[in-house]
N, C-alpha and C positions, 0 to 999 in steps of 0.2 A: 606351497604354491596353491593358490585358490582353486577350488573345485568349480569349473565352469556351470556345471548344472546347479550346484548348490547357489551359485551366484544369481543364476536366473530364477530359481525358486524364490530366493530372499527378494529379489527385484520385483518379481511378479506378486509377492505377498503385499508390497506396499499399494498396489492397485485393487488386488483381489485377495484380501486377507482371509486366512482360514478361520472359520469360527467354529465354536463348540456346537454340536448337534442338539445339545440339551438346553443350554442357556443363551447361545448365541454370542457368547464372549470370544474375544481373540486371545492371541498369544499362546496358541497350542504349540507343543512340541512336534517335531517332524514326525509325520505319520499318525498323529493323535487325532481322534475324532471327537472325543468327549474330554473336557478339561478336567484336571484332578479335583477341582473343587466340586464338580458334579458327580464324579466317580465316587467321591467320599460321601455324598449325600444319597446315593442310591439307596432305596429301602429294601435292603436284602431280606428275604424270608427266612433263610436257612433251613427251608423245608427238606432240601435233599438229604439232609442229616437226621430229619425227624420223621420216622415212619408213620406215626400216628398225627399227621398234620392236617390242615383245614382243606387241603385239596383231596387228599386220601379220603377224608370223611365224605366228600361229595359222591364218592363211588361205592362207599361201604354198603354192603347188602344189595347192591344194584348190579354190579358188574365186578368179575374177577380180575383185580388189578395187583400186580406184584408190587409196585411202588408208583407213587405220584408226587409231583412237585410243581412248584412255580417260583421263578427266580426272584422276582420282585413283587412288592405290593403295588397295586394300581391305585391312584387317587386322581380325582378331577383337577384340572389346572396344575398337575404336578410335573416334575421331570420325565416321569415315566410315560405319562399321557403324551408329552410333547415327543419323546423318542419314538413312540409307536406311531404317531401321526406322521413324523418324518420318513419312517419306512413305508407305512400302507399308502399314504395319500401324495407323498412328494418323491417316492420312487428312490429313496436313498437305500440302494442294495448293499453297498459297502457297510453302511451302520448296520443293517439287518444281519450281515455276516459276522460283524464284530460282537453284536449282542448275543448271537447264537454261540459264538466261541466262548464268550463269558459264562454262558448257561453251561455249556459243555465242560468247562473247566472245574466249575463248582461240582458238577455231578462226577467227574474223574476224581477229584479230591475226596468225595464220598464213597467211591468204590463202584459206582454204577457201571462203569465200563467192563468190569470182569465178566459179567454175564450177558451183557447186551450184544445182539447180533446185527440188528439193523434198525434204521430210523425212517419212520414213515411220516410225512408232513400231512396234516389234515386238509384235504382237498377243497379247492374252491369250485364253484360251477364254472364250467368251461367258458361261458359267455361272460362272467365276471372276471375271470382271469384274462381273457383276451382283452377287455376293456382296461384293465389295470395294467397288463403287460408281465405280471408275475404273480406268484402266490407267496404271500409273506411267510407263510408257515414252512414253505419249502426253503426259502432264503435263511431262516432260522435254523432249520433243520441242516442245511449245508455247514453252517458254523459249528453247530453241535458235532456233526460229523468228522470235521477237521480236528476238532479238541479231542473227540473220542477215538479217532482212527476207525470209525465204522462206516459202513456204506448207507447211503440215502436211497430209499426205493419210492420215488415220487409218483409212480403208476401203480402201486399196489392195490389202491382203492380209489374209485372216482365218485364224484358228486354228481349225480345223473339228473337231479331236479333242481330247479331254481327255488330259493326259499327267501322269505321276507327277512329283513333285519331282526335280530334277537333282542335288540335293545327295548327296555321298557316290557318285556313279556315275562310272566311268572315261569316258574319251572315247569309246570303242566303245559302252559302254552308253548314254551320253547321245545318241549318234546314233541308235542303235536306237529310243530312247524318243521321239525327235522327228521321225523318218522319216516323210514323207508326211503331216503334220499340219497343213501350210499350203495355202492355196488362194488364187490370184490373182483379184482383182476389179478391174473398172474399169482394166483393163491399158492401154487406149487412152490414158489420160490421163498415162501415164508413158512412152509411145513417145519414145525418143531423149533421154530426160532423165538427168541425173545425180542420182541419189537417195542421200540419207543415211539409212541404216538405223539406229535408235536403240534402245537397252535400257539398264537400270540397271546391271547388273554382267555382265562376261565373265569366264569362267573357262576352259573348253576351246574355246569358240566353236561348239560343236555346234548350239546352237539358232539363232544367228545365221546360221550356214552353211545349215541346212535352209531358213530363211526367204529367205535371199539367193538361194539356187539357184532358188527359185520366182519371185522378182522378176526374176532375170536371164532368164527366159523371155520378158520384154517385149522387143519389137524394138528394138535400138539403146539399151537402157538400160546406163548405167553406174552402178557401186555403190560406195559408200564406207560405212564403219561407224564410229559413235561410241557409247561407253558412259560412264555417269558413274564407274564403277570398274572396275579390273582386279584380279582375284584369282587367283593361281597355284593356290591350294587354298582351299576354304571349309569 
């Protein structure tokens, strides 16, 4: 007997075909958001299995970090840039959850979940988050939390000051731009916890460092960092 729901979905797809969030192609399987061709082309870093990776090097000698990783390499006009654009500026929340879930599964495979206690998304300024309607780092964190089975703490730290875009700034300029913009809240809930700080893209690490330094004021807190993508230059 034909499933009426499946029939309606197939009928609707004739007029509103589901397309890949990365390349825009059709022919996706049920529930799929990224086609297999694009999944196979994603530039995985493998950093979660490499302690001395390029992201970890950004914080070496600057901040005490247990582990650091980025899931994908970022490139201009790439599939990764397109996916991030669809999340941040087109509001594709479901895609963000999926990407976070993929990040989380990679970290689980590498054993990160054994010592992790909580996940903290890098906060947006309240005005920017209100305008966008969401914080992309929090969306990714939710996907990671689902994969790891760990709680997300979205209000552990806030971004109290508005800052200019970090694009085209040097590391020193980026640090000056984000210095003293984060404030710690509910720090008692993170005492003696191993926290994973999450963002979408890391370039110089200045913003993550500024936020991480604030989190590390919490007694006994251990810090790790994970981003969706790593870009040496944007």
